[in-house]
All heavy atoms as TSV, in Angstrom:
chain	resi	resn	atom	element	x	y	z
A	1	MET	N	N	37.487	5.646	-2.778
A	1	MET	CA	C	36.536	5.578	-1.835
A	1	MET	C	C	36.315	4.151	-1.266
A	1	MET	O	O	36.108	3.281	-2.068
A	1	MET	CB	C	35.281	6.172	-2.217
A	1	MET	CG	C	34.314	6.563	-1.218
A	1	MET	SD	S	32.910	7.497	-1.893
A	1	MET	CE	C	31.961	7.594	-0.465
A	2	PRO	N	N	36.351	3.933	0.079
A	2	PRO	CA	C	36.153	2.592	0.497
A	2	PRO	C	C	34.716	2.061	0.459
A	2	PRO	O	O	33.790	2.890	0.080
A	2	PRO	CB	C	36.353	2.766	1.974
A	2	PRO	CG	C	36.241	4.103	2.392
A	2	PRO	CD	C	36.549	4.906	1.160
A	3	LYS	N	N	34.608	0.756	0.420
A	3	LYS	CA	C	33.283	0.206	0.248
A	3	LYS	C	C	32.360	0.715	1.442
A	3	LYS	O	O	32.781	1.013	2.619
A	3	LYS	CB	C	33.273	-1.331	0.468
A	3	LYS	CG	C	33.952	-2.078	-0.668
A	3	LYS	CD	C	33.725	-3.551	-0.374
A	3	LYS	CE	C	34.520	-4.359	-1.515
A	3	LYS	NZ	N	34.440	-5.799	-1.166
A	4	MET	N	N	30.994	0.681	1.196
A	4	MET	CA	C	30.058	1.100	2.218
A	4	MET	C	C	29.834	-0.153	3.054
A	4	MET	O	O	29.927	-1.202	2.583
A	4	MET	CB	C	28.701	1.521	1.573
A	4	MET	CG	C	28.772	2.769	0.828
A	4	MET	SD	S	27.209	3.217	0.230
A	4	MET	CE	C	26.264	3.625	1.639
A	5	LYS	N	N	29.642	0.147	4.423
A	5	LYS	CA	C	29.378	-0.931	5.358
A	5	LYS	C	C	27.907	-1.127	5.512
A	5	LYS	O	O	27.167	-0.138	5.732
A	5	LYS	CB	C	30.016	-0.693	6.670
A	5	LYS	CG	C	31.532	-0.925	6.731
A	5	LYS	CD	C	31.979	-1.022	8.128
A	5	LYS	CE	C	33.421	-1.587	8.246
A	5	LYS	NZ	N	33.931	-1.563	9.568
A	6	SER	N	N	27.438	-2.369	5.552
A	6	SER	CA	C	26.039	-2.727	5.879
A	6	SER	C	C	25.930	-2.596	7.385
A	6	SER	O	O	26.848	-2.839	8.090
A	6	SER	CB	C	25.695	-4.133	5.423
A	6	SER	OG	O	25.702	-4.161	3.998
A	7	ASN	N	N	24.731	-2.333	7.755
A	7	ASN	CA	C	24.365	-2.485	9.230
A	7	ASN	C	C	24.149	-3.915	9.432
A	7	ASN	O	O	23.236	-4.511	8.901
A	7	ASN	CB	C	23.095	-1.660	9.556
A	7	ASN	CG	C	22.627	-1.689	10.995
A	7	ASN	OD1	O	22.260	-2.811	11.359
A	7	ASN	ND2	N	22.640	-0.531	11.524
A	8	SER	N	N	25.149	-4.495	10.310
A	8	SER	CA	C	25.064	-5.919	10.404
A	8	SER	C	C	23.795	-6.522	11.056
A	8	SER	O	O	23.307	-7.590	10.825
A	8	SER	CB	C	26.350	-6.465	11.069
A	8	SER	OG	O	26.358	-5.819	12.408
A	9	GLY	N	N	23.161	-5.671	12.051
A	9	GLY	CA	C	21.966	-6.191	12.631
A	9	GLY	C	C	20.880	-6.185	11.593
A	9	GLY	O	O	20.032	-7.157	11.632
A	10	ALA	N	N	20.696	-5.176	10.762
A	10	ALA	CA	C	19.654	-5.233	9.654
A	10	ALA	C	C	19.917	-6.259	8.699
A	10	ALA	O	O	18.971	-6.869	8.305
A	10	ALA	CB	C	19.576	-3.865	9.158
A	11	ALA	N	N	21.183	-6.493	8.417
A	11	ALA	CA	C	21.542	-7.553	7.423
A	11	ALA	C	C	21.152	-8.904	7.842
A	11	ALA	O	O	20.670	-9.779	7.072
A	11	ALA	CB	C	22.945	-7.446	7.100
A	12	LYS	N	N	21.113	-9.120	9.103
A	12	LYS	CA	C	20.859	-10.465	9.679
A	12	LYS	C	C	19.280	-10.638	9.725
A	12	LYS	O	O	18.686	-11.751	9.701
A	12	LYS	CB	C	21.321	-10.703	11.066
A	12	LYS	CG	C	22.920	-10.798	11.035
A	12	LYS	CD	C	23.380	-10.738	12.553
A	12	LYS	CE	C	24.874	-10.568	12.529
A	12	LYS	NZ	N	25.328	-10.355	13.848
A	13	ARG	N	N	18.596	-9.598	9.850
A	13	ARG	CA	C	17.145	-9.670	10.049
A	13	ARG	C	C	16.272	-9.506	8.848
A	13	ARG	O	O	15.126	-9.906	8.898
A	13	ARG	CB	C	16.672	-8.563	11.096
A	13	ARG	CG	C	17.117	-8.772	12.533
A	13	ARG	CD	C	17.009	-7.512	13.348
A	13	ARG	NE	N	17.173	-7.929	14.764
A	13	ARG	CZ	C	18.256	-7.955	15.438
A	13	ARG	NH1	N	19.414	-7.755	14.711
A	13	ARG	NH2	N	18.481	-8.214	16.605
A	14	PHE	N	N	16.745	-8.887	7.774
A	14	PHE	CA	C	15.980	-8.726	6.662
A	14	PHE	C	C	16.595	-9.333	5.466
A	14	PHE	O	O	17.881	-9.382	5.354
A	14	PHE	CB	C	15.888	-7.199	6.421
A	14	PHE	CG	C	15.117	-6.376	7.413
A	14	PHE	CD1	C	16.022	-5.815	8.501
A	14	PHE	CD2	C	13.781	-6.418	7.529
A	14	PHE	CE1	C	15.297	-5.120	9.534
A	14	PHE	CE2	C	13.214	-5.671	8.540
A	14	PHE	CZ	C	13.907	-5.037	9.466
A	15	SER	N	N	15.825	-9.749	4.494
A	15	SER	CA	C	16.348	-10.338	3.222
A	15	SER	C	C	15.457	-9.873	2.038
A	15	SER	O	O	14.366	-9.519	2.225
A	15	SER	CB	C	16.561	-11.828	3.217
A	15	SER	OG	O	15.202	-12.427	3.521
A	16	LYS	N	N	16.091	-9.897	0.891
A	16	LYS	CA	C	15.397	-9.444	-0.303
A	16	LYS	C	C	14.636	-10.652	-0.985
A	16	LYS	O	O	15.117	-11.829	-1.000
A	16	LYS	CB	C	16.342	-8.977	-1.421
A	16	LYS	CG	C	16.674	-7.471	-1.206
A	16	LYS	CD	C	15.759	-6.692	-2.109
A	16	LYS	CE	C	16.039	-5.252	-1.927
A	16	LYS	NZ	N	16.855	-4.687	-2.916
A	17	THR	N	N	13.518	-10.455	-1.493
A	17	THR	CA	C	12.715	-11.451	-2.245
A	17	THR	C	C	13.131	-11.399	-3.690
A	17	THR	O	O	13.911	-10.549	-4.122
A	17	THR	CB	C	11.281	-11.199	-2.176
A	17	THR	OG1	O	10.942	-10.005	-2.776
A	17	THR	CG2	C	10.739	-11.240	-0.761
A	18	GLY	N	N	12.666	-12.263	-4.472
A	18	GLY	CA	C	13.114	-12.343	-5.930
A	18	GLY	C	C	12.655	-11.132	-6.723
A	18	GLY	O	O	13.290	-10.668	-7.595
A	19	SER	N	N	11.493	-10.605	-6.172
A	19	SER	CA	C	10.934	-9.350	-6.899
A	19	SER	C	C	11.506	-8.065	-6.338
A	19	SER	O	O	11.156	-6.978	-6.773
A	19	SER	CB	C	9.394	-9.287	-6.784
A	19	SER	OG	O	9.150	-9.287	-5.454
A	20	GLY	N	N	12.390	-8.199	-5.393
A	20	GLY	CA	C	13.173	-6.955	-4.885
A	20	GLY	C	C	12.440	-6.339	-3.610
A	20	GLY	O	O	12.916	-5.316	-3.191
A	21	LYS	N	N	11.484	-7.016	-3.040
A	21	LYS	CA	C	10.856	-6.480	-1.883
A	21	LYS	C	C	11.648	-7.029	-0.716
A	21	LYS	O	O	12.411	-8.077	-0.785
A	21	LYS	CB	C	9.424	-6.867	-1.776
A	21	LYS	CG	C	8.595	-6.397	-2.817
A	21	LYS	CD	C	7.142	-6.814	-2.759
A	21	LYS	CE	C	6.258	-6.174	-3.945
A	21	LYS	NZ	N	4.971	-6.853	-4.027
A	22	TRP	N	N	11.362	-6.451	0.519
A	22	TRP	CA	C	12.084	-6.837	1.699
A	22	TRP	C	C	11.260	-7.698	2.581
A	22	TRP	O	O	10.074	-7.468	2.734
A	22	TRP	CB	C	12.521	-5.576	2.451
A	22	TRP	CG	C	13.700	-4.844	1.953
A	22	TRP	CD1	C	13.666	-3.668	1.248
A	22	TRP	CD2	C	15.129	-5.221	1.986
A	22	TRP	NE1	N	14.873	-3.295	0.795
A	22	TRP	CE2	C	15.836	-4.166	1.354
A	22	TRP	CE3	C	15.755	-6.148	2.635
A	22	TRP	CZ2	C	17.121	-4.219	1.257
A	22	TRP	CZ3	C	17.145	-6.154	2.569
A	22	TRP	CH2	C	17.849	-5.264	1.885
A	23	LYS	N	N	11.814	-8.775	3.086
A	23	LYS	CA	C	11.101	-9.777	3.801
A	23	LYS	C	C	11.582	-9.702	5.299
A	23	LYS	O	O	12.779	-9.490	5.593
A	23	LYS	CB	C	11.430	-11.098	3.262
A	23	LYS	CG	C	10.626	-12.267	3.770
A	23	LYS	CD	C	10.933	-13.480	2.860
A	23	LYS	CE	C	12.261	-13.943	2.903
A	23	LYS	NZ	N	12.610	-15.207	2.360
A	24	ARG	N	N	10.743	-9.879	6.237
A	24	ARG	CA	C	11.088	-9.919	7.688
A	24	ARG	C	C	10.240	-10.829	8.511
A	24	ARG	O	O	9.348	-11.301	8.090
A	24	ARG	CB	C	10.795	-8.394	8.359
A	24	ARG	CG	C	9.309	-8.226	8.445
A	24	ARG	CD	C	9.039	-6.879	9.155
A	24	ARG	NE	N	7.572	-6.617	9.100
A	24	ARG	CZ	C	6.753	-7.128	10.183
A	24	ARG	NH1	N	7.233	-7.977	11.145
A	24	ARG	NH2	N	5.430	-6.775	10.133
A	25	ASN	N	N	10.872	-11.261	9.583
A	25	ASN	CA	C	10.179	-12.189	10.629
A	25	ASN	C	C	9.262	-11.266	11.435
A	25	ASN	O	O	9.516	-10.100	11.763
A	25	ASN	CB	C	11.217	-12.888	11.464
A	25	ASN	CG	C	11.922	-13.944	10.676
A	25	ASN	OD1	O	11.365	-14.619	9.843
A	25	ASN	ND2	N	13.314	-14.044	10.820
A	26	LYS	N	N	8.293	-11.955	12.050
A	26	LYS	CA	C	7.310	-11.277	12.837
A	26	LYS	C	C	7.746	-11.164	14.278
A	26	LYS	O	O	8.619	-12.074	14.696
A	26	LYS	CB	C	5.881	-11.887	12.792
A	26	LYS	CG	C	5.321	-11.852	11.444
A	26	LYS	CD	C	3.994	-12.467	11.393
A	26	LYS	CE	C	3.400	-12.568	10.031
A	26	LYS	NZ	N	2.338	-13.424	9.833
A	27	ALA	N	N	7.425	-10.094	14.989
A	27	ALA	CA	C	7.974	-9.928	16.345
A	27	ALA	C	C	7.076	-10.576	17.319
A	27	ALA	O	O	6.001	-10.904	17.168
A	27	ALA	CB	C	8.075	-8.366	16.508
A	28	PHE	N	N	7.673	-10.500	18.586
A	28	PHE	CA	C	6.922	-10.998	19.804
A	28	PHE	C	C	6.641	-12.500	19.951
A	28	PHE	O	O	5.778	-12.870	20.653
A	28	PHE	CB	C	5.630	-10.203	20.046
A	28	PHE	CG	C	5.785	-8.627	19.901
A	28	PHE	CD1	C	5.333	-7.976	18.916
A	28	PHE	CD2	C	6.565	-8.030	20.890
A	28	PHE	CE1	C	5.459	-6.714	18.738
A	28	PHE	CE2	C	6.722	-6.632	20.842
A	28	PHE	CZ	C	6.123	-6.010	19.739
A	29	GLY	N	N	7.366	-13.251	19.171
A	29	GLY	CA	C	7.035	-14.720	19.133
A	29	GLY	C	C	7.949	-15.672	19.867
A	29	GLY	O	O	7.947	-16.788	19.713
A	30	SER	N	N	8.869	-15.064	20.695
A	30	SER	CA	C	9.974	-15.853	21.237
A	30	SER	C	C	9.835	-16.300	22.691
A	30	SER	O	O	10.158	-17.306	23.078
A	30	SER	CB	C	11.370	-15.075	21.030
A	30	SER	OG	O	11.325	-13.926	21.673
A	31	HIS	N	N	9.175	-15.463	23.534
A	31	HIS	CA	C	9.126	-15.848	24.898
A	31	HIS	C	C	7.725	-15.189	25.506
A	31	HIS	O	O	7.049	-14.364	24.817
A	31	HIS	CB	C	10.223	-15.471	25.762
A	31	HIS	CG	C	10.477	-13.962	25.823
A	31	HIS	ND1	N	10.189	-13.236	26.838
A	31	HIS	CD2	C	11.045	-13.153	24.947
A	31	HIS	CE1	C	10.676	-12.001	26.565
A	31	HIS	NE2	N	11.068	-11.891	25.395
A	32	ILE	N	N	7.449	-15.624	26.712
A	32	ILE	CA	C	6.091	-15.201	27.437
A	32	ILE	C	C	4.900	-15.617	26.452
A	32	ILE	O	O	4.006	-14.873	26.131
A	32	ILE	CB	C	6.164	-13.800	27.724
A	32	ILE	CG1	C	7.352	-13.218	28.405
A	32	ILE	CG2	C	4.882	-13.384	28.695
A	32	ILE	CD1	C	7.415	-11.764	28.673
A	33	LEU	N	N	4.982	-16.933	26.089
A	33	LEU	CA	C	4.051	-17.424	25.160
A	33	LEU	C	C	2.726	-17.987	25.783
A	33	LEU	O	O	1.718	-18.118	25.275
A	33	LEU	CB	C	4.512	-18.436	24.253
A	33	LEU	CG	C	5.740	-17.955	23.461
A	33	LEU	CD1	C	6.375	-19.133	22.666
A	33	LEU	CD2	C	5.235	-16.816	22.339
A	34	THR	N	N	2.761	-18.054	27.175
A	34	THR	CA	C	1.603	-18.734	27.796
A	34	THR	C	C	0.345	-17.843	27.800
A	34	THR	O	O	-0.718	-18.264	27.787
A	34	THR	CB	C	1.934	-19.050	29.299
A	34	THR	OG1	O	2.466	-17.833	29.821
A	34	THR	CG2	C	3.014	-20.164	29.355
A	35	LYS	N	N	0.647	-16.566	27.805
A	35	LYS	CA	C	-0.568	-15.467	27.843
A	35	LYS	C	C	-1.125	-15.236	26.458
A	35	LYS	O	O	-2.071	-14.600	26.321
A	35	LYS	CB	C	-0.225	-14.276	28.642
A	35	LYS	CG	C	0.882	-13.523	28.017
A	35	LYS	CD	C	1.062	-12.217	28.819
A	35	LYS	CE	C	1.900	-12.367	30.117
A	35	LYS	NZ	N	2.345	-11.144	30.691
A	36	LYS	N	N	-0.338	-15.661	25.414
A	36	LYS	CA	C	-0.730	-15.312	24.077
A	36	LYS	C	C	-1.771	-16.558	23.519
A	36	LYS	O	O	-1.445	-17.731	23.726
A	36	LYS	CB	C	0.331	-15.222	23.197
A	36	LYS	CG	C	1.319	-14.023	23.621
A	36	LYS	CD	C	2.574	-13.820	22.889
A	36	LYS	CE	C	3.477	-12.717	23.467
A	36	LYS	NZ	N	4.746	-12.888	23.186
A	37	SER	N	N	-2.739	-16.052	22.811
A	37	SER	CA	C	-3.651	-17.152	22.297
A	37	SER	C	C	-3.000	-17.983	21.166
A	37	SER	O	O	-2.085	-17.459	20.551
A	37	SER	CB	C	-4.895	-16.404	21.793
A	37	SER	OG	O	-4.605	-15.754	20.576
A	38	PRO	N	N	-3.490	-19.201	21.035
A	38	PRO	CA	C	-2.949	-20.097	19.885
A	38	PRO	C	C	-3.000	-19.380	18.573
A	38	PRO	O	O	-2.166	-19.538	17.711
A	38	PRO	CB	C	-3.844	-21.226	19.974
A	38	PRO	CG	C	-4.318	-21.292	21.381
A	38	PRO	CD	C	-4.500	-19.905	21.801
A	39	LYS	N	N	-4.135	-18.587	18.326
A	39	LYS	CA	C	-4.273	-17.945	17.049
A	39	LYS	C	C	-3.243	-16.895	16.865
A	39	LYS	O	O	-2.626	-16.683	15.851
A	39	LYS	CB	C	-5.724	-17.271	17.012
A	39	LYS	CG	C	-5.963	-16.519	15.756
A	39	LYS	CD	C	-7.368	-15.878	15.760
A	39	LYS	CE	C	-7.640	-15.178	14.407
A	39	LYS	NZ	N	-8.954	-14.511	14.512
A	40	ARG	N	N	-2.942	-16.165	17.979
A	40	ARG	CA	C	-1.948	-15.023	17.850
A	40	ARG	C	C	-0.504	-15.643	17.529
A	40	ARG	O	O	0.252	-15.192	16.882
A	40	ARG	CB	C	-1.989	-14.336	19.169
A	40	ARG	CG	C	-1.131	-13.084	19.201
A	40	ARG	CD	C	-1.300	-12.279	20.516
A	40	ARG	NE	N	-0.383	-11.365	20.739
A	40	ARG	CZ	C	-0.048	-10.755	21.952
A	40	ARG	NH1	N	-0.809	-11.076	22.943
A	40	ARG	NH2	N	0.912	-9.989	22.032
A	41	LYS	N	N	-0.297	-16.719	18.291
A	41	LYS	CA	C	0.970	-17.421	18.156
A	41	LYS	C	C	1.199	-17.961	16.743
A	41	LYS	O	O	2.279	-17.962	16.135
A	41	LYS	CB	C	1.213	-18.507	19.204
A	41	LYS	CG	C	1.379	-17.959	20.658
A	41	LYS	CD	C	1.751	-19.049	21.597
A	41	LYS	CE	C	0.605	-19.830	22.002
A	41	LYS	NZ	N	0.810	-20.791	23.231
A	42	ARG	N	N	0.145	-18.569	16.262
A	42	ARG	CA	C	0.094	-19.059	14.848
A	42	ARG	C	C	0.408	-18.082	13.800
A	42	ARG	O	O	1.177	-18.200	12.903
A	42	ARG	CB	C	-1.133	-19.870	14.693
A	42	ARG	CG	C	-1.214	-20.710	13.369
A	42	ARG	CD	C	-2.453	-21.560	13.302
A	42	ARG	NE	N	-3.737	-20.939	13.510
A	42	ARG	CZ	C	-4.505	-20.957	14.627
A	42	ARG	NH1	N	-4.170	-21.648	15.640
A	42	ARG	NH2	N	-5.649	-20.261	14.605
A	43	ASN	N	N	-0.209	-16.801	14.059
A	43	ASN	CA	C	-0.047	-15.782	13.071
A	43	ASN	C	C	1.343	-15.164	13.294
A	43	ASN	O	O	1.755	-14.380	12.206
A	43	ASN	CB	C	-1.147	-14.683	13.283
A	43	ASN	CG	C	-2.440	-15.188	12.763
A	43	ASN	OD1	O	-2.576	-15.869	11.865
A	43	ASN	ND2	N	-3.497	-14.680	13.402
A	44	MET	N	N	2.135	-15.398	14.205
A	44	MET	CA	C	3.471	-14.911	14.432
A	44	MET	C	C	4.478	-15.824	13.643
A	44	MET	O	O	5.604	-15.302	13.536
A	44	MET	CB	C	3.757	-14.724	15.851
A	44	MET	CG	C	3.228	-13.476	16.478
A	44	MET	SD	S	3.802	-13.221	18.127
A	44	MET	CE	C	2.900	-14.394	19.034
A	45	ARG	N	N	4.036	-16.878	13.223
A	45	ARG	CA	C	5.000	-17.728	12.463
A	45	ARG	C	C	5.145	-17.195	11.030
A	45	ARG	O	O	4.386	-16.372	10.550
A	45	ARG	CB	C	4.304	-19.088	12.233
A	45	ARG	CG	C	4.471	-20.050	13.381
A	45	ARG	CD	C	4.025	-21.348	12.952
A	45	ARG	NE	N	3.223	-22.005	14.036
A	45	ARG	CZ	C	2.197	-22.839	13.839
A	45	ARG	NH1	N	1.791	-23.091	12.645
A	45	ARG	NH2	N	1.532	-23.306	14.840
A	46	GLY	N	N	6.203	-17.611	10.378
A	46	GLY	CA	C	6.461	-17.142	8.962
A	46	GLY	C	C	7.014	-15.828	8.921
A	46	GLY	O	O	7.531	-15.136	9.819
A	47	THR	N	N	6.998	-15.243	7.647
A	47	THR	CA	C	7.416	-13.980	7.406
A	47	THR	C	C	6.389	-13.186	6.780
A	47	THR	O	O	5.345	-13.429	6.502
A	47	THR	CB	C	8.614	-14.133	6.291
A	47	THR	OG1	O	8.068	-14.791	5.118
A	47	THR	CG2	C	9.782	-15.034	6.932
A	48	GLU	N	N	6.799	-11.810	6.728
A	48	GLU	CA	C	5.973	-10.743	6.126
A	48	GLU	C	C	6.775	-9.849	5.417
A	48	GLU	O	O	8.022	-9.700	5.577
A	48	GLU	CB	C	5.298	-10.106	7.362
A	48	GLU	CG	C	3.882	-9.454	7.087
A	48	GLU	CD	C	3.228	-8.947	8.319
A	48	GLU	OE1	O	3.787	-8.170	9.027
A	48	GLU	OE2	O	2.081	-9.458	8.573
A	49	LEU	N	N	6.114	-9.071	4.497
A	49	LEU	CA	C	6.902	-8.090	3.693
A	49	LEU	C	C	6.949	-6.778	4.466
A	49	LEU	O	O	6.076	-6.357	5.124
A	49	LEU	CB	C	6.183	-7.841	2.425
A	49	LEU	CG	C	6.222	-9.033	1.448
A	49	LEU	CD1	C	5.385	-8.735	0.130
A	49	LEU	CD2	C	7.586	-9.418	1.090
A	50	VAL	N	N	8.026	-6.082	4.312
A	50	VAL	CA	C	8.262	-4.772	5.018
A	50	VAL	C	C	7.444	-3.727	4.207
A	50	VAL	O	O	7.379	-3.854	2.976
A	50	VAL	CB	C	9.762	-4.435	4.916
A	50	VAL	CG1	C	10.059	-2.975	5.407
A	50	VAL	CG2	C	10.487	-5.411	5.718
A	51	SER	N	N	6.859	-2.770	4.864
A	51	SER	CA	C	6.002	-1.735	4.219
A	51	SER	C	C	6.928	-0.855	3.261
A	51	SER	O	O	8.135	-0.704	3.685
A	51	SER	CB	C	5.255	-0.843	5.226
A	51	SER	OG	O	6.230	-0.196	5.955
A	52	GLY	N	N	6.422	-0.234	2.401
A	52	GLY	CA	C	7.127	0.545	1.429
A	52	GLY	C	C	7.816	1.700	2.053
A	52	GLY	O	O	9.062	1.993	1.708
A	53	SER	N	N	7.314	2.284	3.088
A	53	SER	CA	C	7.916	3.532	3.755
A	53	SER	C	C	9.162	3.072	4.515
A	53	SER	O	O	10.127	3.831	4.600
A	53	SER	CB	C	7.006	4.202	4.653
A	53	SER	OG	O	6.330	3.253	5.475
A	54	ASP	N	N	9.239	1.829	5.034
A	54	ASP	CA	C	10.263	1.313	5.831
A	54	ASP	C	C	11.369	0.726	4.848
A	54	ASP	O	O	12.524	0.751	5.183
A	54	ASP	CB	C	9.896	0.255	6.810
A	54	ASP	CG	C	9.052	0.852	7.941
A	54	ASP	OD1	O	9.209	2.100	8.234
A	54	ASP	OD2	O	8.163	0.093	8.384
A	55	ALA	N	N	10.924	0.467	3.688
A	55	ALA	CA	C	11.990	-0.246	2.668
A	55	ALA	C	C	12.935	0.795	2.321
A	55	ALA	O	O	14.125	0.387	1.990
A	55	ALA	CB	C	11.143	-0.695	1.544
A	56	LYS	N	N	12.547	2.012	2.233
A	56	LYS	CA	C	13.460	3.139	1.778
A	56	LYS	C	C	14.736	3.191	2.800
A	56	LYS	O	O	15.737	3.331	2.384
A	56	LYS	CB	C	12.708	4.431	1.683
A	56	LYS	CG	C	13.423	5.379	0.857
A	56	LYS	CD	C	12.547	6.599	0.725
A	56	LYS	CE	C	12.784	7.435	-0.424
A	56	LYS	NZ	N	11.991	8.531	-0.781
A	57	ALA	N	N	14.319	3.091	4.098
A	57	ALA	CA	C	15.395	3.124	5.099
A	57	ALA	C	C	16.171	1.923	5.077
A	57	ALA	O	O	17.468	1.932	5.295
A	57	ALA	CB	C	14.743	3.316	6.468
A	58	LEU	N	N	15.650	0.789	4.750
A	58	LEU	CA	C	16.451	-0.523	4.725
A	58	LEU	C	C	17.373	-0.456	3.545
A	58	LEU	O	O	18.484	-1.049	3.661
A	58	LEU	CB	C	15.484	-1.629	4.470
A	58	LEU	CG	C	15.051	-2.458	5.697
A	58	LEU	CD1	C	14.135	-3.541	5.358
A	58	LEU	CD2	C	16.221	-2.953	6.537
A	59	GLU	N	N	17.122	0.219	2.498
A	59	GLU	CA	C	18.012	0.303	1.354
A	59	GLU	C	C	19.368	0.976	1.840
A	59	GLU	O	O	20.417	0.807	1.295
A	59	GLU	CB	C	17.421	1.001	0.121
A	59	GLU	CG	C	16.120	0.305	-0.412
A	59	GLU	CD	C	16.602	-0.921	-1.244
A	59	GLU	OE1	O	17.779	-1.049	-1.533
A	59	GLU	OE2	O	15.654	-1.681	-1.545
A	60	ARG	N	N	19.136	2.041	2.640
A	60	ARG	CA	C	20.311	2.759	3.220
A	60	ARG	C	C	21.042	1.871	4.140
A	60	ARG	O	O	22.384	1.918	4.325
A	60	ARG	CB	C	19.923	4.021	3.835
A	60	ARG	CG	C	19.515	5.137	2.961
A	60	ARG	CD	C	19.456	6.419	3.500
A	60	ARG	NE	N	18.372	6.478	4.446
A	60	ARG	CZ	C	17.177	6.980	4.184
A	60	ARG	NH1	N	16.818	7.267	2.992
A	60	ARG	NH2	N	16.320	7.075	5.060
A	61	LEU	N	N	20.345	1.073	4.980
A	61	LEU	CA	C	21.066	0.188	6.017
A	61	LEU	C	C	21.763	-0.949	5.456
A	61	LEU	O	O	22.886	-1.354	5.915
A	61	LEU	CB	C	20.053	-0.279	7.021
A	61	LEU	CG	C	19.468	0.660	7.966
A	61	LEU	CD1	C	18.268	0.068	8.752
A	61	LEU	CD2	C	20.553	1.186	8.976
A	62	VAL	N	N	21.242	-1.543	4.382
A	62	VAL	CA	C	21.914	-2.683	3.759
A	62	VAL	C	C	22.193	-2.361	2.239
A	62	VAL	O	O	21.453	-2.895	1.344
A	62	VAL	CB	C	20.895	-3.914	3.876
A	62	VAL	CG1	C	21.658	-5.156	3.636
A	62	VAL	CG2	C	20.390	-4.085	5.360
A	63	PRO	N	N	23.171	-1.651	2.008
A	63	PRO	CA	C	23.410	-1.070	0.595
A	63	PRO	C	C	23.810	-2.179	-0.394
A	63	PRO	O	O	23.530	-2.135	-1.559
A	63	PRO	CB	C	24.484	0.021	0.751
A	63	PRO	CG	C	25.110	-0.262	1.980
A	63	PRO	CD	C	24.178	-1.000	2.961
A	64	GLY	N	N	24.577	-3.220	0.074
A	64	GLY	CA	C	24.967	-4.213	-0.744
A	64	GLY	C	C	23.865	-5.045	-1.448
A	64	GLY	O	O	24.126	-5.524	-2.590
A	65	ARG	N	N	22.817	-5.217	-0.606
A	65	ARG	CA	C	21.834	-6.145	-1.222
A	65	ARG	C	C	20.764	-5.501	-2.090
A	65	ARG	O	O	20.008	-6.032	-2.666
A	65	ARG	CB	C	20.980	-6.750	-0.016
A	65	ARG	CG	C	21.942	-7.534	0.886
A	65	ARG	CD	C	21.380	-8.798	1.334
A	65	ARG	NE	N	22.160	-9.442	2.244
A	65	ARG	CZ	C	21.693	-9.858	3.495
A	65	ARG	NH1	N	20.415	-9.763	3.747
A	65	ARG	NH2	N	22.554	-10.444	4.310
A	66	GLY	N	N	20.802	-4.142	-1.936
A	66	GLY	CA	C	19.781	-3.350	-2.744
A	66	GLY	C	C	20.113	-3.219	-4.205
A	66	GLY	O	O	19.990	-3.630	-5.147
């Protein structure tokens, strides 16, 4: 049986932490920034953990990292 293929889009956007949780970047922070408040833009920096219900789907999309 051949190897399973990862979803390349998901593999680029999500990564595993040391404890096995999934990490993601926050959305809506790349353009049309003039109408967004400084607080909102600041909170879009950095990463966040993926919720548990979505992590199950990610395990199927990126099987090699799981």
